N, C-alpha and C positions, 0 to 999 in steps of 0.2 A: 253381196254378202254370202253366197255360196262357195263364193272363191274363200272368202276369210274364214267362213268354217274349215273348209278342206284346210287351208295354211296353219290353220291352231289343230285341227288333229294331226298331220304333218310334223306340225313340232311338240306334239306331244307324245307321238310314237318314235321319235328322233330322241327324243329324253328318256324315254322306259328301256328303248335299247342301249343307250350309251351311260346310264347311269350305273347300273353295279359296275360295270368296269371302270370308270371311274373311280366308284367306292373303293373297289378293292384295289387301286392303283396305287393311293391315297392311305393305303391302309399301313400301320406301323410293320407290318408284320409281313411286308412281301417280299421284301430283301431275303428275309432269313429262311420264309418258304419256297421260296424259288430255289438260294443254296441248297437246303435240303432233299427238296425234291429231284434235282438234279443229280446229288450223290446218291440217291435212294436207287433213281434211274440207273444210274451208271453199273450198280452193284445187280438190280431185279434184271435187267433188260426188260422187251417191252410183253405186255400182259397185263396178268389182272393179280388183283392182290385186294386180301379185307384190311382196311385202315382203321384204327383205332390211337383215340388222343389219350391221355392221361395228361392231367393238371396237378403237378407238384410245386407251383409256384404262386408268386401273389399277382398274377395275371387273372383279374375278374373274368369268371364264369359266364358272362354274357358275350367276352371276346374269342371263346373257344369254337362257337359256330364260323366265325368269321376266318379264324385260323383254319379251322378244315375244309372252309371253301377254297381257301388259297391253294392250300397242299392239293387238292383233288383236280383244282384249274392246273396247276404248274405239271404233278405228276401228268396228267391228260395232254400236255402239250409233248411231252416225252414217251406217248405211247404207254404209260401204264395208266390203267384204270381200276379206279376201287370199286372195291364190289362185294358181294356179300359173304356170310359167315363160313360158307362151305367153301370158300375159295382153296385154293392148294400151296397159296404164299401169304403173308402176312405183315402187314408194317405195323409195328407197335411204337407211336410218339411217345414221347414222354416230355413234358414242358417244364425242367427243373431252373433251378436258380441256388447258389452261393452263397457266402459272404459279399463277394464281389461282381459277378457276374452270370447273366441270364444262358442256360444253356439247356436246347433242343437236341434231344437224344432218338433216332430211330435206330430200334431193333428188327431187321430184314428175315423174315423166317422163310427160307427154302426147304422143307422137308424135314431133315435132322439138323441142319445147316443154320446157323444165324450171325449176321455179319451186321456191323453198326456203322450207323454213319452220325457226325456229330458236326452242330452248328454254334460255336461260340456269339452270342448278342451282343456281348459286351453288356456293363454295367446298366441298371434301370435309371433311365433319368425323367423318367416321368412323374411329374410332381403331383403329389397326392392329394384327395382332395382334403379342404380343411373342416374340423368337426367345430363343434361349439365350443369345445374344453381342450385341455392345454395340451395332448399328447395325441397319438394316434396310434392303436394296438394291429401289428399286422402278422399275420402266420404264414408259416413254410410247410408243406406238409412232406414228413420227411422218407415214412412207408407207412403201411397199408397191408393189414393180414387178416383171413378168417379168423386165426386163432385167439381169444379173449388177450389184453396185454395189459398186467396190471399197473406197471410203471416203465420208466426210461430214463436211462443214462445216456450222456452222451462223454466221450471220451477221446484225447485227441487223435487216436487213429481209429473209433472204430465207434459205434450206436448198439446197447446194448438194452434188449426189451426183456422183463421178467413175464413171462406166461403164469400160468397155473399151473404146470407142470413139467416146466423144461426153461433153461434162460436159451436167449438165443444172440448171439455175437453176430454182427454187420461189419463190413468195410466198405470204404466209397470207391467205385468205380464208377469210371465215364459221366459224375455227377448223379450217380445212384448208389443208394445203401443196398449192398449185395450179399444174405448170408453166407455167413463161412463156417458157423460150427453151431449145434446144439446140447446143454448139458442137459441131461433129464432130473428133474427131483423126485424124489420119492416121498409121497405125502405119506406121513405118520401116522394122522388123525382128523378125525372128521373136521370137515371146514364148514364155516357159516356161510350162508346164502350168497353173504353181500362179500365176496373174494378181495383182500386188500393183502397188497406186497409193498417193500421200497427199496428202492435200489440208492446207494451211497456210495460215492467215490471219495477216494483220500485225496487229501490236500495236493499232494503232487501226482494227481493222473496215475499214481503205479499199482494202485489195490482200487478192488471194488468190494461190497457186502452186499448182498439179497436175504431179502427177508420175507419169511413165510410163516401165518402162526405154528409155532414149534418146529421152524427148521431158519438156519443160516448157512448161504453158499460164501464163498469167497474165492479169491483169484488171484495172485500176486503174479504181475503180468511185466516181461522183460521189454524196455520198449524196442529193442532190435527186434523183436522177432513180429509174426504176423499173427493176425486175431484169431485164424485157423487152427492155431496151435498153442495157447493159452490155456491151462490147465484149471478148473473149475472143480471143487469141492466143496459138498454140503453135509453138514451133519445135524442132528437133532439136538434142539437146545430149549431151554427157558428162556434165556438170557433176555433184558429189555433189547428193543431195536434200537437202531440207528434211527433218527428221525430228522435232524439237521443236515443239510449238506456244505461241507467246508469248500471253500474256498479254490479255486488254481491256486493263485499269489495271493498268500496273505498279505504280505508286507505293501502291494499297491492297490488289493481292495478294499483294505481295512483299513480308514488313516485311524492313526493309534495303535493297534495292533503288534503286538512283538511276533518277529518272523518265527517260522519253524511248524511243529506240528499242532494242528487246532483237532480238535476232540469234539463229535459230532455231540449232541442231547439224545439223551436216552429213555426211551419208554416202556413200560410195560403193556403189553396189548392182549386185551379180552378176546383169547381164542374162540370163544363160543357164540361171540359178538363181532362186531366190526369195526371196532372203538378202542382208543388206549385207554386205563385205568385211571389215569391220572397221578401214577406215581412216577417220577421222572430222577435222572442221573447228569449233572449232579444237583442235588437239592439247591433251589432258588429262595428256601425258607418262608414257604406260600403255599399253602394245601391248594393241589389243584382238583377240579372236578372231573370225573370222565370227559374226554373231548374229541372228537375226530380228527383235527389236525392243528400241527403246532409250531412256529415258525422262529427265528430268530430274526427280530429288525432293530437297525440301528438308528438309536436314538442321540440324540445332543446331549441331553440331558444324564443319560445314564451310559455305562458300558453294557451292559447285558438288558436285554430287554425281550419279552417273549409276548407274540401276536398268539391267543388259542381259539380256538373256535369248539363251544362246548358241546355234548349231545343235546344240549336242551336249545340250542340255537342261535346263546349267547357269545357276543366275541367281547374277550377281555384280555388286556395289558398285565402283565406282570412286568414290573420294573420298581429298580429301588428296595426290594424287600415288598412289595406293596400289590393287590391285583385289584386291577381298576377297569371297569365295564366301558366299551366301548360304542356309542350311540353311529348312526346312520348304516347300518350292519342289517337292516331289515331284509334285502333284496340278495343277500349274501345267500351263496352256497356251503355246501359241507367243506368245499376243499377252495384252497388259497397258496401261492407262492409268493415269493418276494423280488421284486425286478430291480437290476438298478439301472437306472437310465440317465443320459445328456437333459435329460428333460425335469421342469419343475422342481419340487427338494433334491432330486436326484434319486429318490428311492420309493418305488411305487409298490401295493396291492394288488398283484392280479387274484380276480375271483371269480370263480362259475356262477351263474345265476343261481335263484333260488328255486326249489320245486321241481318236479317232474318235467321234463321237455321232451317231445322227439328232436326240435334245433335249439341247442342249448344258445347261449352265448359269453362270452369274455367282457370284463370291465375293470381299468384301471382306477386305482384310489391312493388318497396321499392322506397320513394321518399326520397335522401337524400340533396337535394336541390330543383329545381325548373323541375328536368326531370325525369319521372317514368322510372325505369329502372326494367326488366323483373327478378325475384327473383323465377319461376320456369317453370317449361315444364307443357303447355295446361295441364289440366285436364279434359277428354272427356267426357261429359253427356249422359244421355239416351234419351233428347229433346231437348224442348227451356226453357231454364233458366226466370222463370216470374219474379221472387223476389227473393234478396237476402237481409240480416240482421246481423248483429255479435249478438254471443250468449251471456248471460248476463253472463258468465264466461269469457269472453274476448278472450276464448281460440279455438272456431270456430266460423262459420258461417253457416247460413241455407239457403239451398237454394231450392227453390220450382219450380219445372218441370214439365212442358207439358210432356206428354212424344207423341209418334208417334199415338197411338189407343187412344188418349185423355184422359189418366188417369192422375192424379197429384200426383205426390212425392214431399215427406220434405227429404232433403238429408243434413245430417250434415258432414262439411269440416273440416278437419283438416291440420296440417302440420307435417312433419318430416323432419328433420334439414339431409343433404348429406353431 
């Protein structure tokens, strides 16, 4: 019996020793971590460095400790030890992705010198978990800053962020959005406590407009020039804001629409509050009450329908000269945006959750008639969603999120069919 107990103890000890290594070896991140660690070591050489990891990809948060452990183990095998924040050298790893591939970027900082190591992991082929509903919302963090962001817009070669007193232009390099220029905005009148702003791009991506209370900014973009050289001019105005985003390619994005320039819907903003008055241009022949959000919604029975979120919390649909209430919107917040996807009916409404919350969520709905039907499970966000806008390609939604530590993120939200 004693021999049996000793044998069981020995087996348990062996399992305890070898299980972590076996788990690490079977991790899908092992090869990428080994490759990146080897590149880092060839740049840094033996020594110590402070390692940080930033996740801008769809990799689940609970996978990050495993990735960190693998990186630390592989770095140690090259005589590089992860140390505290007071180390003279730093390794900043960013896990990112674009529409096609997953990319890991390491910034190796030694004094005033920074070098880059990159690993391309290829496309994400991990099957997503299936929710009980028709599609899955996924988010990708594009940038994060301590400055409050009011709106975001992605152009073919740039990402624009509208802040309270400036416009920041970013360009993509090594899988990351890097700042190119800041255009200051002179605030000419007192602002409401809940600041709002809108960014709208032209149908062909050659210009963009930014709107703040009493201010309009515009830029004419030369496609051959770098974003750092774009000229952005701002002026005082009481003109109505452009509030709907024209698609980049009207002829392919909206069946039945004529090719050419698409003019956005414009609405007058109440500068002393944080909502629109209800007066819009062009006039649709119906009287609108003050509202927070308005979006053009493709409908099979009409050429132009507007979905409107009133300041009274009620959602209405302006269609064929009539204004009708939409049911099933009790859980909607004040912001929503239209998403085009290959799922379901092809058009979804992405809305934030109602009420004040430290951790907000987004959910997709479809509107086959006058009742909003949930089309996805809620997508948890890292903080409170403060703004939503449809991307110019119509295939995504940009969400501005204020995190618990008062940082502002810009996330692109897309849909996967279930």
